[in-house]
C-alpha positions in Angstrom: 96.4 36.6 106.7 99.8 35.2 107.6 103.0 36.5 106.2 105.2 33.9 104.6 108.8 34.9 103.8 112.4 33.8 103.7 113.2 34.8 107.3 112.1 36.0 110.7 113.7 38.9 112.7 112.6 39.2 116.2 109.3 37.7 115.8 108.8 39.5 112.4 108.9 37.8 109.0 110.6 39.6 106.1 109.1 39.3 102.8 109.6 40.9 99.5 106.8 43.4 98.4 105.9 41.2 95.5 104.6 38.4 97.5 102.3 40.4 99.7 98.8 40.9 98.2 97.2 43.5 100.6 97.7 47.1 101.3 99.8 48.4 104.1 102.5 50.7 105.1 106.0 50.0 103.7 108.9 50.9 105.8 111.9 51.7 103.6 115.0 50.5 105.4 118.2 52.8 105.9 119.7 51.9 102.7 116.8 52.6 100.7 115.2 50.8 97.8 115.3 51.1 93.9 113.1 53.8 92.6 111.0 51.0 90.5 110.4 49.2 93.5 109.0 52.5 95.2 106.9 53.0 92.1 105.3 49.4 92.4 104.4 49.8 96.0 102.8 53.2 95.4 100.8 51.7 92.4 99.8 48.7 94.6 98.4 51.2 97.3 101.1 51.1 99.9 101.8 54.1 102.0 105.6 55.0 102.2 107.4 55.4 105.5 110.8 56.2 104.2 113.7 55.6 106.7 116.5 56.0 104.0 119.5 57.7 105.4 120.0 61.2 104.2 123.4 60.6 103.3 122.6 57.4 101.3 119.6 59.2 99.6 122.2 62.1 98.6 124.5 59.5 97.3 121.8 57.9 95.4 120.8 61.3 93.7 124.3 61.9 92.6 124.6 58.4 91.1 121.6 58.9 89.2 122.7 62.2 87.9 125.8 60.8 86.7 124.5 57.6 85.2 121.9 59.9 83.3 124.7 62.0 82.1 126.4 59.0 80.6 128.9 58.2 83.2 129.7 54.8 84.6 128.6 54.3 88.2 130.8 52.1 90.4 129.9 51.4 94.1 132.9 50.9 96.4 132.1 49.3 99.8 134.9 49.5 102.4 135.0 47.2 105.3 136.9 48.1 108.5 
């Protein structure tokens, strides 16, 4: 089965998980994915290889705690 997707990267096609109708290994990139996306992958039978940066993961956990406690979470991105 050929993968069809929006783009190619070094010979690999990049697709969103919603468009893949077979099981496999999902490699989570350094910036992570939403918990709902992870749940959908697991529910669909995918094995997860999580390459999320530990610093990113920690920031996401703190943001979730803040959000659940009623705080508004704002993401600031600085470019050098």
